[in-house]
ZASE-276225 format. One record per residue (C-alpha): residue number from 1; residue in three letters; x, y, z. Coordinates in Angstrom, 1 decimal, m for minus. Example, Ala and Ser with C-alpha at 12.3 -4.5 7.8 and 13.67 -1.06 7.14 Angstrom:
! ZASE-276225
    k    r      px      py      pz
    1  ALA    12.3    m4.5     7.8
    2  SER    13.7    m1.1     7.1
***
This chain:
! ZASE-276225
    k    r      px      py      pz
    1  MET    79.0    23.8  m116.4
    2  GLU    77.2    26.0  m113.5
    3  THR    73.6    24.8  m112.6
    4  SER    71.0    27.2  m111.4
    5  ARG    69.4    26.4  m107.9
    6  ALA    65.8    25.8  m107.4
    7  PRO    64.2    28.6  m105.2
    8  SER    63.5    27.5  m101.6
    9  SER    60.1    27.0  m100.6
   10  ARG    60.9    27.7   m96.9
   11  PRO    59.3    31.1   m95.8
   12  ASP    61.9    33.5   m94.4
   13  THR    59.9    36.7   m93.9
   14  ALA    57.9    37.5   m90.8
   15  PRO    54.6    38.0   m92.7
   16  GLU    55.1    34.7   m94.3
   17  LEU    55.6    32.8   m91.1
   18  ALA    52.7    34.7   m89.5
   19  TYR    50.5    33.4   m92.3
   20  LEU    51.7    29.9   m91.4
   21  LEU    50.4    30.2   m87.9
   22  GLY    47.1    29.1   m89.2
   23  ASP    48.3    26.2   m91.3
   24  ALA    46.5    22.7   m90.8
   25  ASP    49.9    20.8   m89.9
   26  PRO    50.8    21.6   m86.2
   27  ASP    54.6    20.8   m87.0
   28  VAL    54.4    23.7   m89.6
   29  ARG    52.6    25.9   m87.1
   30  LEU    55.3    25.2   m84.4
   31  ALA    58.0    26.0   m86.9
   32  ALA    56.4    29.2   m87.9
   33  ALA    56.1    30.3   m84.3
   34  LEU    59.8    29.3   m83.5
   35  GLY    60.8    31.2   m86.5
   36  LEU    58.9    34.3   m85.5
   37  GLY    60.5    34.2   m82.0
   38  GLU    64.1    34.0   m83.6
   39  GLN    63.3    37.0   m85.7
   40  ALA    61.7    38.9   m83.0
   41  ASP    59.8    41.2   m85.4
   42  SER    57.4    43.5   m83.3
   43  GLY    55.3    43.9   m86.4
   44  VAL    53.7    40.4   m85.8
   45  ALA    52.7    41.0   m82.3
   46  GLY    49.0    41.0   m83.3
   47  ALA    49.2    37.7   m85.2
   48  LEU    51.0    35.9   m82.3
   49  VAL    48.5    37.2   m79.7
   50  HIS    45.4    36.6   m82.1
   51  ARG    46.5    32.8   m82.1
   52  PHE    46.4    32.4   m78.2
   53  GLY    42.7    31.7   m78.5
   54  LEU    42.7    29.5   m81.7
   55  GLU    45.7    27.2   m81.1
   56  ARG    44.7    23.8   m79.8
   57  ASP    48.3    22.2   m79.7
   58  PHE    50.0    22.7   m76.4
   59  GLN    53.7    22.8   m77.7
   60  VAL    52.7    25.4   m80.4
   61  ARG    50.9    27.6   m77.7
   62  GLU    54.2    27.5   m75.7
   63  ALA    56.2    28.7   m78.7
   64  LEU    53.6    31.3   m79.2
   65  THR    54.2    32.6   m75.7
   66  TRP    57.9    32.5   m76.2
   67  ALA    57.9    34.4   m79.5
   68  ALA    55.6    37.0   m77.9
   69  LEU    57.9    37.7   m74.9
   70  ARG    60.8    37.9   m77.4
   71  ILE    58.8    41.2   m78.5
   72  ARG    57.5    41.9   m75.0
   73  GLU    57.2    45.6   m75.5
   74  ALA    54.9    45.3   m78.5
   75  ALA    53.1    42.2   m77.5
   76  LEU    52.3    42.4   m73.8
   77  PRO    49.7    45.3   m74.0
   78  LEU    47.8    43.1   m76.5
   79  VAL    48.3    39.9   m74.2
   80  ILE    46.8    42.0   m71.3
   81  ALA    43.8    43.0   m73.4
   82  GLU    43.3    39.3   m74.0
   83  LEU    42.5    38.6   m70.2
   84  GLY    39.0    40.1   m71.0
   85  SER    38.5    37.8   m74.0
   86  PRO    35.2    35.7   m73.9
   87  ASN    37.5    33.0   m75.3
   88  TRP    38.6    30.9   m72.4
   89  LEU    41.6    29.5   m74.2
   90  ALA    42.9    32.9   m75.0
   91  ARG    42.4    34.1   m71.4
   92  LEU    44.4    31.0   m70.3
   93  GLN    47.3    31.6   m72.8
   94  ALA    47.4    35.3   m71.8
   95  VAL    47.7    34.9   m68.0
   96  HIS    50.3    32.2   m68.7
   97  THR    52.2    34.6   m70.9
   98  ILE    52.0    37.3   m68.3
   99  GLY    53.2    35.2   m65.6
  100  LYS    56.1    34.3   m67.7
  101  ALA    56.8    37.9   m68.0
  102  GLY    57.0    38.1   m64.2
  103  ARG    56.3    41.8   m63.8
  104  ARG    55.4    43.2   m60.5
  105  ALA    53.1    45.8   m62.2
  106  ASP    51.0    43.2   m63.8
  107  GLY    49.8    41.9   m60.4
  108  GLU    46.5    43.7   m60.4
  109  VAL    45.5    42.6   m64.0
  110  VAL    46.4    39.1   m63.2
  111  ALA    44.3    39.1   m59.9
  112  THR    41.3    39.6   m62.0
  113  LEU    41.3    36.2   m63.4
  114  ALA    41.9    34.3   m60.0
  115  GLY    38.1    34.2   m59.9
  116  ASP    37.6    33.2   m63.5
  117  PRO    34.8    30.6   m63.9
  118  ILE    36.9    28.2   m65.9
  119  ASP    39.2    26.3   m63.3
  120  SER    42.0    25.9   m65.6
  121  VAL    42.2    29.5   m66.2
  122  ALA    42.0    30.4   m62.5
  123  GLU    44.6    27.8   m61.7
  124  ARG    47.1    29.4   m64.1
  125  ALA    46.1    32.9   m62.8
  126  TYR    47.2    31.7   m59.3
  127  TRP    50.7    30.7   m60.6
  128  ALA    50.9    33.8   m62.5
  129  ALA    49.9    36.0   m59.6
  130  ALA    52.9    34.4   m57.6
  131  GLN    55.3    35.2   m60.3
  132  THR    54.5    39.0   m60.1
  133  ARG    55.6    38.9   m56.6
  134  ASN    53.1    41.6   m55.9
  135  PRO    51.2    41.2   m52.5
  136  CYS    48.1    43.2   m54.0
  137  VAL    47.1    39.7   m55.5
  138  ILE    46.6    38.2   m52.0
  139  PRO    43.0    39.2   m51.4
  140  ALA    42.0    37.7   m54.8
  141  LEU    43.8    34.5   m54.1
  142  VAL    42.4    34.1   m50.6
  143  ALA    38.9    34.8   m52.1
  144  SER    39.5    31.4   m54.1
  145  LEU    40.3    29.2   m51.0
  146  GLY    38.1    26.1   m51.0
  147  ARG    37.7    26.0   m54.8
  148  GLY    38.1    23.1   m57.0
  149  ASP    39.6    19.6   m56.6
  150  ALA    42.7    18.7   m54.6
  151  THR    45.0    19.5   m57.5
  152  HIS    43.4    23.1   m58.1
  153  ARG    43.6    23.7   m54.3
  154  ASN    47.2    22.8   m54.2
  155  SER    48.0    25.2   m57.1
  156  LEU    46.4    28.0   m54.9
  157  THR    48.0    26.9   m51.8
  158  VAL    51.6    27.0   m53.5
  159  ALA    50.6    30.3   m54.9
  160  LEU    49.8    31.9   m51.6
  161  ALA    52.7    30.4   m49.5
  162  SER    55.1    32.0   m52.0
  163  PHE    54.1    35.5   m50.4
  164  GLY    55.5    34.3   m47.0
  165  ALA    54.5    36.1   m44.0
  166  SER    52.7    38.9   m46.4
  167  ALA    49.8    36.3   m46.8
  168  VAL    49.4    35.3   m43.1
  169  PRO    46.9    38.0   m41.9
  170  ALA    44.5    37.2   m44.8
  171  LEU    44.9    33.5   m44.1
  172  ALA    44.3    34.0   m40.5
  173  ASP    40.9    35.8   m41.2
  174  ALA    39.9    33.0   m43.6
  175  LEU    40.0    30.8   m40.5
  176  GLY    36.7    32.4   m39.6
  177  ASP    35.1    32.0   m43.0
  178  PRO    31.6    30.5   m43.0
  179  ALA    32.5    27.7   m45.4
  180  ALA    34.4    24.8   m43.9
  181  ALA    36.3    24.2   m47.1
  182  VAL    37.8    27.7   m47.0
  183  ARG    38.7    27.3   m43.3
  184  CYS    40.4    24.1   m44.0
  185  GLN    42.5    25.4   m46.9
  186  ALA    43.6    28.5   m44.9
  187  ALA    44.9    26.0   m42.2
  188  GLU    46.6    23.8   m44.7
  189  THR    48.1    26.8   m46.4
  190  LEU    49.5    28.1   m43.1
  191  SER    50.8    24.6   m42.4
  192  ASP    52.8    24.9   m45.7
  193  LEU    54.1    28.3   m44.6
  194  GLY    55.2    27.2   m41.2
  195  GLY    57.2    29.2   m38.7
  196  PRO    58.5    31.7   m38.5
  197  GLU    56.3    33.2   m41.3
  198  ALA    53.1    31.9   m39.9
  199  ASP    53.8    32.1   m36.3
  200  GLN    51.6    35.3   m36.1
  201  ALA    48.5    33.0   m36.8
  202  ALA    49.0    30.9   m33.7
  203  GLN    46.1    32.2   m31.9
  204  ALA    43.7    31.9   m34.8
  205  LEU    44.8    28.3   m35.4
  206  ILE    44.5    27.5   m31.7
  207  ALA    40.8    28.9   m32.0
  208  ALA    40.4    26.6   m35.1
  209  VAL    41.3    23.5   m33.3
  210  ARG    37.9    23.8   m31.6
  211  ASP    36.2    24.3   m35.0
  212  SER    32.7    22.6   m35.6
  213  ASP    34.3    20.7   m38.6
  214  GLY    36.7    17.8   m38.1
  215  ALA    38.7    18.3   m41.1
  216  VAL    39.4    22.0   m40.1
  217  ARG    40.3    20.9   m36.6
  218  LEU    42.8    18.4   m37.9
  219  ALA    44.4    21.0   m40.4
  220  ALA    44.6    23.6   m37.8
  221  LEU    46.4    21.3   m35.2
  222  ASN    48.7    20.1   m37.9
  223  ALA    49.5    23.8   m38.8
  224  LEU    50.3    24.4   m35.2
  225  GLY    52.9    21.7   m35.4
  226  HIS    54.8    23.6   m38.0
  227  LEU    55.1    26.8   m35.9
  228  ARG    57.9    27.8   m33.7
  229  VAL    56.0    29.9   m30.8
  230  ARG    55.5    28.5   m27.5
  231  ALA    51.8    29.0   m27.5
  232  ALA    51.4    26.5   m30.4
  233  TRP    53.3    23.8   m28.6
  234  LEU    51.2    24.4   m25.3
  235  ALA    48.2    23.9   m27.2
  236  ILE    49.4    20.8   m28.9
  237  ASP    50.2    19.4   m25.5
  238  GLU    46.8    20.3   m24.4
  239  VAL    45.0    18.6   m27.4
  240  ALA    47.1    15.5   m26.6
  241  LEU    44.9    14.8   m23.5
  242  CYS    41.6    15.4   m25.4
  243  ALA    38.9    12.7   m25.8
  244  GLU    38.9    12.9   m29.8
  245  PRO    41.0    10.1   m31.0
  246  ARG    42.2    11.6   m34.2
  247  LEU    43.1    14.9   m32.8
  248  ARG    44.8    13.2   m29.8
  249  HIS    46.9    11.0   m32.0
  250  LEU    48.0    13.7   m34.1
  251  ALA    48.9    16.0   m31.3
  252  GLN    51.0    13.0   m29.7
  253  ARG    52.8    12.6   m32.9
  254  LEU    53.4    16.2   m33.3
  255  ALA    54.6    16.3   m29.8
  256  ALA    57.1    13.5   m30.4
  257  ARG    59.0    15.6   m33.0
  258  ARG    58.9    19.0   m31.1
  259  PRO    61.6    21.1   m32.5
  260  ALA    64.3    22.3   m30.1
  261  GLY    63.5    25.9   m30.7
  262  ALA    59.8    25.3   m29.6
  263  ALA    60.7    25.9   m25.9
  264  PHE    58.1    26.3   m23.1
  265  ALA    60.1    26.3   m19.9
  266  PRO    60.0    30.2   m19.5
  267  LEU    56.4    29.6   m18.3
  268  VAL    57.6    27.9   m15.1
  269  THR    60.9    28.8   m13.4
  270  CYS    62.7    26.2   m11.1
  271  SER    65.7    25.9    m9.0
  272  GLY    67.6    22.9    m7.4
  273  ALA    68.1    19.9    m9.8
  274  ALA    67.9    20.2   m13.5
  275  ALA    64.3    19.5   m14.5
  276  SER    63.6    16.9   m17.2
  277  ASP    61.9    17.9   m20.5
  278  ASP    58.8    15.7   m19.3
  279  LEU    58.6    17.5   m16.0
  280  MET    58.8    20.9   m17.7
  281  ARG    56.3    20.0   m20.3
  282  ALA    54.0    18.9   m17.5
  283  LEU    54.4    22.0   m15.4
  284  ALA    54.0    24.3   m18.4
  285  LEU    50.7    22.5   m19.4
  286  GLN    49.4    22.9   m15.9
  287  VAL    49.9    26.7   m16.1
  288  ARG    48.5    26.8   m19.6
  289  VAL    45.3    24.7   m18.9
  290  ALA    44.5    25.2   m15.0
  291  ARG    45.6    28.9   m15.0
  292  PRO    46.8    29.1   m11.4
  293  ARG    46.9    32.4    m9.6
  294  TYR    49.1    31.5    m6.7
  295  LEU    52.3    29.1    m6.3
  296  ARG    51.9    27.9    m2.7
  297  ARG    49.1    28.0    m0.4
  298  GLU    50.6    30.5     1.8
  299  ASP    50.6    33.0    m1.1
  300  VAL    46.8    33.2    m1.0
  301  PRO    45.8    36.3     1.0
  302  ALA    44.2    35.4     4.3
  303  GLU    41.2    37.8     3.8
  304  THR    40.6    36.1     0.3
  305  LEU    40.3    32.9     2.0
  306  ALA    38.2    34.5     5.0
  307  ALA    35.9    36.1     2.4
  308  ALA    35.2    32.8     0.7
  309  ARG    34.7    31.1     4.0
  310  ARG    32.2    33.6     5.3
  311  GLU    30.4    33.7     2.0
  312  ALA    29.9    29.8     1.9
  313  GLU    28.9    29.8     5.4
  314  ALA    26.4    32.3     5.1
  315  GLU    24.8    30.8     2.1
  316  ALA    24.5    27.3     3.9
  317  LEU    22.8    29.2     7.0
  318  ARG    20.3    30.7     4.6
  319  ARG    19.3    27.4     3.4
  320  GLY    18.8    26.3     7.1
  321  VAL    21.8    24.2     7.4
  322  PRO    23.0    23.7    11.1
  323  ALA    25.6    26.0    12.2
  324  GLN    28.2    23.4    12.9
  325  VAL    27.7    22.0     9.4
  326  ALA    27.7    25.5     7.8
  327  HIS    31.0    26.2     9.4
  328  ARG    32.4    23.1     7.9
  329  ILE    31.1    24.1     4.5
  330  GLY    32.7    27.5     4.8
  331  VAL    36.1    25.8     5.6
  332  GLY    35.7    23.5     2.8
  333  ARG    35.2    26.4     0.3
  334  ALA    38.2    28.1     1.3
  335  GLU    40.1    24.8     0.8
  336  GLY    38.5    24.2    m2.5
  337  LEU    39.8    27.8    m3.6
  338  ILE    43.3    26.8    m2.7
  339  HIS    43.0    23.5    m4.6
  340  TRP    41.8    25.3    m7.7
  341  SER    44.0    28.5    m7.6
  342  VAL    47.3    27.2    m6.2
  343  LEU    49.7    25.7    m8.6
  344  LEU    51.2    23.1    m6.3
  345  GLU    47.9    22.0    m4.9
  346  GLN    46.1    21.6    m8.2
  347  VAL    45.4    18.2    m9.7
  348  SER    48.0    17.4   m12.5
  349  VAL    46.6    17.8   m15.9
  350  ALA    49.4    15.5   m17.1
  351  ASP    48.8    12.9   m14.5
  352  PRO    45.3    13.3   m12.9
  353  GLY    46.1    10.6   m10.2
  354  VAL    48.5    13.2    m8.4
  355  ILE    48.5    16.7    m7.5
  356  VAL    51.3    18.9    m9.1
  357  LYS    53.5    18.9    m5.8
  358  ASP    53.7    15.2    m6.1
  359  LEU    55.2    15.4    m9.5
  360  LEU    58.3    17.0    m7.8
  361  LEU    58.8    14.2    m5.3
  362  GLY    62.3    12.8    m5.6
  363  THR    63.4    15.1    m8.3
  364  GLY    65.2    17.8    m6.3
  365  VAL    63.4    20.3    m8.4
  366  ARG    61.7    23.4    m6.8
  367  ILE    59.3    25.6    m8.5
  368  THR    60.2    29.3    m7.8
  369  GLY    57.6    31.0   m10.1
  370  PHE    55.3    30.9   m13.1
  371  ALA    54.1    33.3   m15.7
  372  ALA    50.7    33.6   m17.2
  373  GLU    50.4    32.6   m21.0
  374  GLU    51.3    35.4   m23.3
***
């Protein structure tokens, strides 16, 4: 004998499932959202998006986003409208959903939430902005530098770094911001980018190593250690000789792991025996710091020396110095000019106990020329 089957109590139509999105039981709400996603009925787009700002359960909110993206053509215009909602939770879930969609065209609307007063909303907006891959969001992201705790700042740094070289000009400009927290995070983000993407920020970072704020100085120096351009490594060598212990120690650590591609030898050309890395580093540092004008003393024009001697002697005579002493002062001025402007005669920056030509003794190396820093 055939028995009749009891009618199923499980809802199977989209309107019924949409109704259950407001059930008291989160498991029921989750099942309803998943069911709506499976059915992909565009007629429930409004119900799904309306629930964004009401749903307290994280898993259910994720299911709502998934279901909305299954009917994206109908749902996304409603999702974008929620970005202006006074309900922070609605804004949060809306920007999260737009990020999941990953449409380049949504860059501008996502950027509006990068400055949201609620940290969690702004943080999700950073991520969503990166997902659009639209460089138009970069100014809005840079405007949030220095905001929030370490986790919040890291989210912003990751988002900005995802744009590679496109973000570097704005980050370099931010190194001059009045707020130290902004300058510091700009340097940290450039460090995350590294070379070659951030190489164009080398000069801005070199200037930031002299920042009034200690944290900014350290962040800028660390960023230089992730670049590939010669100027960055010459600056690191210079800082390795500074008096500030923290900067000096960091510079020394960075110099110890100098990448092979960060060559500085083109600043100084040599002949004869092969020059060691240490010698070439010392010579390049000399050119970088002391800025010589001539290689040898005989390269200094005779008239330049004579003019320096005459000027010093005349000045001494005007002060009433005896002529014989004034003459010696003039000769000393000319010799001093040689000591300051001739590379081989300068006091070594790397080893102040000797002059540069003493560094070459016994090496078989001859300096044939040098170039000013680029």
